[in-house]
C-alpha positions as CSV (number, residue, x, y, z in Angstrom):
1,M,-5.1,-218.2,-37.8
2,S,-8.4,-220.5,-38.4
3,D,-11.8,-218.7,-39.8
4,G,-13.8,-219.2,-36.1
5,S,-10.4,-217.4,-34.2
6,S,-10.7,-214.5,-36.7
7,T,-14.2,-214.3,-35.8
8,E,-13.7,-214.2,-32.5
9,A,-11.0,-211.9,-32.6
10,L,-12.9,-209.3,-34.8
11,T,-16.2,-209.5,-32.5
12,A,-14.1,-208.7,-29.5
13,I,-12.4,-205.9,-31.4
14,L,-16.0,-204.6,-32.7
15,R,-17.7,-205.1,-29.4
16,T,-14.8,-202.7,-27.8
17,G,-15.5,-200.2,-30.5
18,I,-19.2,-200.2,-30.0
19,A,-18.9,-199.4,-26.8
20,A,-17.7,-196.0,-27.4
21,L,-20.0,-195.1,-29.9
22,A,-23.4,-193.8,-29.7
23,P,-26.7,-195.6,-30.5
24,G,-27.8,-195.1,-33.9
25,D,-24.0,-194.2,-34.9
26,R,-23.1,-196.5,-38.1
27,L,-20.2,-199.0,-37.9
28,P,-17.7,-199.0,-41.1
29,S,-19.0,-200.8,-43.6
30,S,-17.9,-204.4,-44.7
31,R,-15.2,-203.0,-47.1
32,E,-13.8,-201.1,-44.8
33,L,-13.6,-203.6,-41.7
34,I,-11.8,-206.3,-44.4
35,T,-9.2,-203.7,-45.3
36,R,-8.6,-202.2,-42.2
37,H,-8.6,-205.7,-40.1
38,G,-7.3,-207.8,-43.0
39,V,-9.8,-210.6,-42.8
40,G,-12.2,-212.2,-45.2
41,P,-15.7,-211.1,-46.1
42,V,-17.0,-214.3,-44.4
43,T,-15.3,-213.1,-41.2
44,V,-16.7,-209.8,-41.3
45,S,-20.7,-211.5,-42.0
46,R,-20.3,-213.9,-38.8
47,A,-19.0,-211.2,-36.6
48,I,-21.6,-208.8,-37.5
49,A,-24.4,-211.6,-37.1
50,Q,-22.7,-212.6,-33.8
51,L,-23.2,-209.0,-32.5
52,A,-26.6,-208.6,-34.0
53,A,-27.4,-211.7,-32.1
54,E,-26.4,-210.1,-28.6
55,G,-28.5,-207.1,-29.7
56,M,-25.5,-205.0,-29.7
57,V,-26.1,-203.8,-33.4
58,V,-29.0,-204.0,-36.0
59,T,-28.8,-204.5,-39.9
60,R,-30.5,-202.2,-42.2
61,P,-30.3,-204.1,-45.8
62,G,-29.0,-201.5,-48.5
63,S,-27.8,-198.9,-45.7
64,G,-25.6,-200.4,-43.2
65,T,-25.1,-201.8,-39.5
66,Y,-25.7,-199.4,-37.0
67,V,-25.2,-199.5,-32.9
68,A,-28.7,-200.4,-31.2
69,D,-30.1,-199.0,-28.5
70,R,-29.0,-199.8,-25.1
71,R,-31.2,-201.1,-22.5
72,P,-30.9,-200.0,-18.8
73,A,-29.6,-202.7,-16.4
74,S,-32.8,-202.9,-14.8
75,D,-34.5,-204.2,-18.2
76,E,-32.0,-206.4,-18.8
77,G,-33.6,-209.1,-20.5
78,A,-36.6,-207.3,-21.1
79,A,-38.6,-207.9,-24.4
80,D,-38.6,-204.9,-27.1
81,T,-40.9,-205.7,-29.9
82,S,-41.1,-201.6,-30.9
83,W,-39.6,-202.8,-34.1
84,Q,-42.8,-204.4,-35.0
85,T,-44.2,-201.0,-35.7
86,V,-42.3,-200.4,-38.5
87,A,-42.0,-204.0,-39.8
88,L,-45.8,-203.9,-39.9
89,A,-46.5,-200.5,-41.6
90,G,-48.9,-200.7,-44.3
91,R,-50.2,-204.0,-42.9
92,S,-52.7,-202.2,-40.0
93,F,-55.4,-204.5,-38.6
94,D,-58.1,-203.1,-36.3
95,P,-60.6,-206.2,-35.1
96,G,-63.2,-203.5,-33.8
97,A,-65.4,-204.4,-31.4
98,A,-66.2,-207.8,-32.0
99,D,-68.8,-209.6,-30.3
100,G,-66.5,-212.3,-28.8
101,P,-66.2,-214.0,-25.3
102,S,-66.9,-211.6,-22.5
103,E,-63.8,-210.9,-20.5
104,E,-63.4,-211.6,-17.1
105,L,-66.0,-209.7,-14.8
106,P,-65.5,-208.7,-11.4
107,P,-66.6,-210.6,-8.4
108,G,-70.6,-210.1,-8.2
109,T,-71.2,-208.6,-11.2
110,I,-74.3,-209.4,-13.3
111,A,-73.6,-210.0,-17.1
112,L,-76.2,-208.8,-19.5
113,S,-73.4,-208.4,-22.2
114,G,-72.1,-211.0,-24.3
115,G,-73.5,-213.6,-26.5
116,Y,-73.4,-216.9,-24.6
117,L,-75.7,-218.8,-22.8
118,H,-75.3,-219.1,-18.8
119,E,-73.8,-222.5,-18.0
120,S,-77.2,-223.5,-16.1
121,L,-78.6,-223.3,-19.5
122,Q,-76.1,-225.2,-21.8
123,P,-77.0,-228.9,-22.3
124,T,-73.7,-229.9,-20.1
125,R,-74.6,-233.5,-19.6
126,A,-75.6,-234.0,-23.3
127,L,-72.7,-232.8,-24.4
128,G,-70.2,-234.7,-22.1
129,A,-72.5,-237.9,-23.2
130,A,-72.1,-237.2,-27.1
131,L,-68.5,-236.6,-26.7
132,A,-67.8,-239.9,-24.8
133,R,-69.5,-241.7,-27.5
134,A,-67.7,-239.9,-30.2
135,A,-64.5,-240.9,-28.5
136,R,-65.5,-244.5,-28.6
137,R,-65.8,-244.5,-32.3
138,P,-62.8,-246.6,-34.0
139,D,-62.4,-243.8,-36.7
140,A,-62.8,-240.9,-34.4
141,W,-59.2,-239.4,-34.9
142,H,-59.3,-240.3,-38.6
143,R,-58.7,-237.7,-41.1
144,A,-61.9,-235.9,-41.9
145,P,-63.4,-235.0,-45.4
146,A,-62.7,-231.5,-46.3
147,A,-66.4,-230.5,-46.5
148,G,-67.2,-232.2,-43.2
149,L,-68.6,-235.6,-42.3
150,A,-71.3,-236.8,-44.5
151,P,-74.0,-237.1,-41.8
152,L,-73.4,-233.8,-40.3
153,R,-73.9,-232.4,-43.6
154,A,-77.1,-234.1,-44.1
155,I,-78.4,-232.8,-40.8
156,F,-77.7,-229.4,-41.8
157,A,-79.2,-229.8,-44.8
158,R,-82.5,-230.9,-43.5
159,Q,-82.5,-227.9,-41.1
160,A,-81.8,-225.5,-44.0
161,G,-85.0,-227.2,-45.9
162,G,-86.1,-227.0,-49.4
163,T,-84.1,-228.2,-52.0
164,V,-80.8,-228.2,-49.8
165,D,-78.8,-231.0,-50.3
166,P,-75.9,-232.5,-48.2
167,E,-73.3,-231.7,-51.3
168,D,-74.3,-227.9,-50.7
169,V,-73.2,-227.9,-47.0
170,L,-69.6,-226.9,-45.8
171,V,-69.0,-227.9,-42.2
172,T,-67.0,-224.7,-40.7
173,G,-65.5,-224.0,-37.3
174,G,-68.4,-221.9,-35.7
175,G,-70.1,-218.6,-37.2
176,Q,-67.2,-216.4,-36.8
177,G,-64.8,-218.3,-38.7
178,A,-67.3,-219.1,-41.3
179,L,-68.2,-215.2,-41.6
180,S,-64.1,-214.4,-42.2
181,M,-63.8,-217.1,-44.8
182,L,-67.1,-216.0,-46.6
183,F,-66.0,-212.2,-46.5
184,R,-62.6,-213.3,-48.1
185,A,-64.0,-215.7,-50.8
186,M,-66.9,-213.2,-51.8
187,A,-65.6,-210.0,-52.2
188,A,-62.0,-208.5,-53.3
189,P,-60.4,-206.2,-50.7
190,G,-61.9,-202.5,-51.3
191,S,-65.4,-203.7,-52.2
192,P,-68.4,-202.4,-50.6
193,L,-70.4,-204.6,-48.2
194,L,-74.0,-204.0,-47.7
195,V,-74.9,-204.6,-43.9
196,E,-78.2,-203.9,-41.9
197,S,-77.8,-200.9,-39.5
198,P,-77.3,-201.9,-36.7
199,T,-75.5,-205.1,-36.9
200,Y,-73.5,-207.6,-35.5
201,P,-70.1,-206.3,-34.8
202,G,-68.5,-209.5,-35.5
203,A,-69.5,-209.3,-38.9
204,L,-68.1,-205.8,-39.2
205,A,-64.7,-206.6,-37.5
206,A,-64.6,-209.5,-39.7
207,A,-65.4,-207.6,-43.0
208,R,-63.0,-204.7,-42.3
209,A,-60.1,-207.7,-41.8
210,A,-61.1,-208.7,-45.0
211,G,-60.6,-205.2,-46.8
212,L,-64.2,-204.5,-47.3
213,N,-66.2,-201.4,-46.5
214,P,-69.4,-202.0,-44.5
215,V,-72.2,-199.6,-46.4
216,A,-75.1,-199.2,-43.9
217,V,-78.9,-200.0,-45.1
218,P,-81.4,-198.6,-42.5
219,M,-83.9,-200.8,-40.5
220,D,-87.1,-200.5,-39.3
221,G,-89.5,-202.7,-37.4
222,D,-90.0,-204.9,-40.2
223,G,-86.1,-205.4,-40.9
224,I,-84.1,-204.1,-43.6
225,R,-85.8,-201.6,-46.0
226,P,-85.8,-203.2,-49.4
227,D,-86.4,-199.7,-50.9
228,L,-83.4,-198.4,-49.5
229,L,-81.7,-201.4,-50.1
230,A,-82.1,-201.3,-54.0
231,D,-80.6,-197.7,-53.8
232,A,-77.7,-198.9,-51.7
233,F,-76.7,-201.5,-54.4
234,A,-77.2,-199.0,-57.4
235,M,-75.2,-196.6,-55.5
236,T,-72.4,-198.5,-54.3
237,G,-72.3,-201.3,-57.1
238,A,-72.1,-203.5,-54.3
239,R,-72.3,-207.4,-54.9
240,L,-72.5,-208.7,-51.3
241,L,-75.4,-208.0,-48.6
242,Y,-74.9,-209.8,-44.9
243,C,-78.3,-209.7,-43.0
244,Q,-79.8,-211.7,-40.1
245,P,-83.5,-212.2,-41.1
246,T,-84.4,-214.0,-37.9
247,F,-83.8,-212.5,-34.5
248,H,-81.6,-210.0,-35.9
249,N,-78.9,-209.1,-33.3
250,P,-79.0,-206.9,-31.9
251,T,-82.7,-205.6,-32.1
252,G,-84.5,-209.1,-32.1
253,T,-86.3,-208.3,-35.7
254,V,-87.7,-210.7,-37.7
255,L,-87.9,-210.0,-41.3
256,S,-91.5,-210.0,-42.7
257,A,-92.9,-212.5,-45.0
258,E,-93.2,-210.2,-47.9
259,R,-89.7,-208.6,-47.3
260,R,-88.1,-211.7,-47.2
261,R,-89.1,-212.0,-50.7
262,Q,-88.2,-208.8,-51.8
263,V,-84.7,-208.7,-50.3
264,A,-84.0,-211.6,-52.3
265,T,-85.4,-210.3,-55.2
266,V,-83.6,-207.0,-54.7
267,A,-80.2,-208.9,-54.3
268,R,-80.9,-211.2,-57.3
269,A,-81.6,-208.1,-59.7
270,A,-78.4,-206.5,-58.6
271,G,-76.5,-209.9,-59.3
272,A,-75.3,-209.7,-55.5
273,F,-74.9,-212.4,-53.2
274,L,-77.2,-212.2,-49.6
275,I,-75.5,-213.8,-46.6
276,E,-78.2,-215.1,-44.6
277,D,-76.7,-215.5,-41.0
278,D,-79.3,-217.9,-39.5
279,F,-77.2,-218.1,-36.1
280,A,-80.4,-217.8,-33.8
281,R,-82.5,-220.5,-35.4
282,H,-82.5,-222.4,-32.3
283,L,-83.1,-219.5,-30.1
284,G,-86.7,-219.3,-30.7
285,H,-89.0,-218.4,-28.0
286,G,-91.8,-220.7,-28.6
287,A,-93.3,-219.2,-31.9
288,P,-93.1,-220.4,-35.1
289,L,-89.8,-220.0,-37.1
290,P,-90.2,-218.5,-40.7
291,R,-88.2,-220.6,-43.5
292,P,-84.6,-220.4,-44.0
293,L,-84.1,-217.6,-47.2
294,I,-82.2,-220.7,-48.6
295,A,-85.0,-222.9,-48.5
296,D,-86.6,-221.0,-51.0
297,D,-83.7,-219.8,-53.1
298,R,-82.9,-222.0,-56.3
299,D,-80.3,-219.8,-58.2
300,G,-77.6,-219.5,-55.9
301,T,-78.3,-215.9,-54.7
302,V,-78.6,-216.9,-51.1
303,V,-75.6,-218.4,-48.9
304,H,-76.4,-219.4,-45.5
305,L,-74.7,-219.5,-42.5
306,T,-75.8,-221.5,-39.4
307,S,-74.1,-222.3,-36.2
308,L,-74.2,-224.7,-32.9
309,T,-72.6,-222.8,-30.7
310,K,-75.1,-220.1,-29.5
311,P,-77.6,-223.0,-28.3
312,S,-75.2,-224.8,-26.8
313,S,-71.7,-224.0,-25.8
314,P,-69.1,-221.3,-26.7
315,S,-66.8,-224.3,-27.0
316,L,-68.8,-226.4,-29.5
317,R,-67.1,-224.7,-32.7
318,I,-69.4,-226.2,-35.2
319,G,-71.3,-224.6,-37.8
320,A,-72.0,-224.6,-41.7
321,I,-72.5,-222.7,-44.8
322,V,-74.9,-223.7,-47.4
323,A,-74.0,-222.6,-51.1
324,R,-74.6,-223.4,-54.6
325,G,-72.2,-223.4,-57.7
326,P,-69.1,-221.4,-58.0
327,V,-68.7,-220.1,-54.8
328,M,-69.0,-223.5,-53.1
329,H,-65.9,-224.3,-55.2
330,R,-64.2,-221.4,-53.9
331,L,-65.0,-222.2,-50.4
332,R,-64.1,-225.8,-50.3
333,G,-60.7,-224.5,-52.1
334,M,-60.2,-222.0,-49.4
335,R,-60.8,-224.6,-46.6
336,L,-57.8,-226.6,-48.2
337,V,-55.8,-223.4,-48.0
338,D,-56.8,-222.5,-44.6
339,D,-56.8,-225.5,-42.3
340,F,-57.6,-228.7,-44.3
341,F,-60.6,-229.8,-42.3
342,I,-62.5,-229.2,-39.1
343,A,-61.5,-231.7,-36.5
344,R,-62.9,-234.8,-36.6
345,P,-63.9,-235.3,-32.9
346,L,-65.8,-232.2,-32.4
347,Q,-67.6,-233.0,-35.8
348,E,-68.4,-236.7,-34.6
349,A,-69.4,-235.3,-31.3
350,A,-72.1,-233.0,-33.1
351,V,-73.7,-235.8,-35.0
352,E,-74.1,-237.6,-31.8
353,L,-75.3,-234.4,-30.0
354,L,-78.1,-233.7,-32.7
355,S,-79.4,-237.2,-33.3
356,A,-80.1,-238.1,-29.9
357,P,-83.4,-237.5,-28.0
358,A,-81.8,-235.2,-25.2
359,W,-81.0,-232.4,-28.0
360,D,-84.7,-231.8,-28.8
361,R,-85.6,-231.9,-24.8
362,H,-82.6,-229.3,-24.7
363,L,-84.1,-227.1,-27.3
364,R,-87.8,-227.1,-25.7
365,A,-86.4,-226.5,-22.2
366,L,-84.2,-223.5,-23.7
367,S,-87.0,-222.3,-25.5
368,T,-89.1,-221.7,-22.4
369,A,-86.1,-220.6,-20.3
370,L,-85.4,-217.7,-22.9
371,R,-89.1,-216.9,-23.0
372,Q,-89.1,-216.4,-19.2
373,R,-86.3,-214.5,-18.9
374,A,-87.0,-211.9,-21.9
375,A,-90.3,-211.6,-20.1
376,A,-88.6,-210.9,-16.5
377,L,-86.1,-208.7,-17.7
378,T,-88.6,-206.5,-19.6
379,T,-91.0,-206.3,-16.7
380,A,-88.1,-205.0,-14.7
381,L,-86.9,-202.3,-16.8
382,G,-90.4,-201.1,-17.8
383,R,-90.7,-200.4,-14.0
384,E,-87.4,-199.4,-12.9
385,L,-86.5,-197.5,-16.3
386,P,-89.8,-196.5,-17.7
387,D,-88.5,-193.8,-20.1
388,W,-85.7,-196.5,-21.7
389,A,-87.6,-197.5,-24.9
390,L,-87.7,-201.0,-26.0
391,A,-87.2,-201.5,-29.9
392,C,-89.6,-204.8,-29.9
393,H,-90.7,-207.8,-27.6
394,P,-88.2,-210.4,-29.3
395,A,-89.6,-213.6,-30.2
396,G,-86.3,-215.0,-29.9
397,G,-82.6,-214.4,-29.3
398,L,-80.6,-213.4,-26.5
399,H,-81.1,-209.6,-26.2
400,L,-83.2,-207.0,-25.8
401,W,-82.5,-203.3,-28.0
402,L,-83.0,-200.4,-25.8
403,R,-83.0,-196.4,-27.0
404,L,-81.8,-194.2,-24.3
405,P,-83.4,-190.7,-23.2
406,A,-82.0,-187.7,-25.1
407,H,-79.5,-186.9,-22.1
408,L,-78.1,-190.2,-21.6
409,T,-75.0,-191.5,-23.5
410,D,-74.9,-195.3,-24.1
411,T,-71.2,-195.3,-23.0
412,A,-71.8,-193.4,-20.0
413,V,-74.3,-195.5,-18.7
414,A,-72.3,-198.9,-19.6
415,D,-69.6,-197.2,-17.4
416,A,-71.9,-196.5,-14.5
417,A,-73.5,-199.7,-14.7
418,R,-70.1,-201.4,-14.4
419,L,-69.7,-199.3,-11.0
420,H,-72.7,-200.6,-9.9
421,G,-72.1,-204.2,-10.7
422,V,-73.9,-204.8,-14.4
423,S,-72.2,-205.4,-17.3
424,L,-73.9,-204.5,-20.5
425,D,-72.8,-203.5,-24.3
426,A,-72.8,-200.0,-25.5
427,G,-74.7,-199.7,-29.0
428,R,-72.5,-197.6,-31.0
429,R,-70.7,-200.5,-31.9
430,Y,-73.2,-202.2,-33.6
431,F,-73.5,-199.4,-36.2
432,P,-71.2,-199.3,-39.2
433,T,-71.3,-195.8,-39.1
434,D,-72.7,-193.0,-36.7
435,A,-75.1,-194.2,-34.1
436,P,-78.2,-192.2,-34.8
437,A,-79.2,-192.0,-31.3
438,A,-77.7,-193.8,-28.3
439,H,-78.5,-197.5,-27.8
440,L,-77.8,-200.4,-25.4
441,R,-77.9,-204.1,-25.8
442,V,-79.0,-205.9,-22.7
443,G,-78.7,-209.5,-22.7
444,F,-80.8,-211.9,-20.7
445,A,-79.2,-215.4,-21.1
446,A,-75.9,-215.0,-19.4
447,A,-77.4,-214.2,-16.0
448,A,-77.9,-217.0,-13.6
449,D,-81.6,-216.7,-13.3
450,P,-84.4,-213.9,-13.6
451,A,-84.3,-213.0,-10.1
452,E,-80.5,-211.9,-11.0
453,L,-81.9,-209.9,-13.9
454,T,-84.5,-208.1,-11.9
455,E,-81.8,-207.1,-9.8
456,A,-79.7,-206.1,-12.4
457,A,-82.6,-203.7,-13.5
458,R,-82.6,-202.1,-10.3
459,R,-78.8,-201.6,-10.2
460,L,-79.1,-199.9,-13.4
461,A,-81.8,-197.5,-12.3
462,T,-79.6,-197.0,-9.5
463,A,-76.6,-196.1,-12.0
464,A,-78.9,-194.2,-14.4
465,R,-79.7,-191.7,-11.4
466,T,-76.1,-190.9,-10.7
467,L,-75.9,-189.2,-14.3
468,G,-78.9,-187.2,-13.7
469,R,-81.0,-185.3,-16.3
470,P,-80.3,-182.1,-18.3
């Protein structure tokens, strides 16, 4: 008898026997099957493999072969991924409430949530023209350098200022991916990471995914407190601080000039890195902007992060890391492990966009529009909900940060608002630990126009009234 016919015969015998067993019952061992049926070990192995492929048995190395659970007839062909729970044991991953793209909203809902511009504020025409010009370049589809295209790195270096050189720049696929890379490259799993409280939830998600433990450092109206920062470094032994000095998300705070020097000095004294997330550099409302911290750093304490996504389009996933010394060498090595390089057509399009006069025109128009929208929403909320306290009148960014009266919770308000056609962000997910009070992050850039923001404030007031008072 050939090996093939022996395997088929044994498979048929075992299939019949399995029908009389219960799920979880153990089949005879390979040795028993060899003796009982007079076949070789290869035949037994092939028969068991065939039954496993049919879903009739499961094999557990070192334990044996067992009858698999039988699916009801109505579920025939349905996928069963429950086994993955066991296979992934010890590899748990919670992305948290990352500040990613907003979910699809019901028709008629006014968006005060999320962190991107309404399509009417995006430079769609300039982006299309830049992409078309980039596509016509003869080398548009060639492999890009691992660190990024030289012209794009030069642009990011000029934006950072100071003595930053193009060699200090690594082009990234947007800001979120860069954060993930930085946290994995700069701290070992289990290490503490100092963060402002509150802070960007996407940073908290990326840090936890890298195995880091966020440690809250309180803020006030001038930004993160240097005295408490020094205490946190001393108590935790942390070697990494993540902060947003300019138009902080979610509060809109700008770190004061004096504190900018103090925070950098405290980090340097602790022998720690300071990750400066400068995501809102192009989201000012018209006032002069402070210099990036990296511009005044000579010793490699500051690692600077910026992105083109927020002021342009969610799909322009281009950003940059600015760093000096061994940390840049490590980041470039990680790039080769992760993805080799950022897609060249997108980099070429970014060069075309940033080099065109249309980009400066867009930034000026965007600045005016954001200022007007912030004013419209602030005025409407002050009129409709005067007991909701505004943390500050932001001079840049996309959001207002509101403290709710003591009788309201952020989740209750967010749920009630959604029922009344408004989406917004509950504040508790912005805190690395328990929130000290109930807050909301209310955006003014994702709505269609100022009139819609005024209507949103009216709906919020109606929703708040349904929650009553203590």
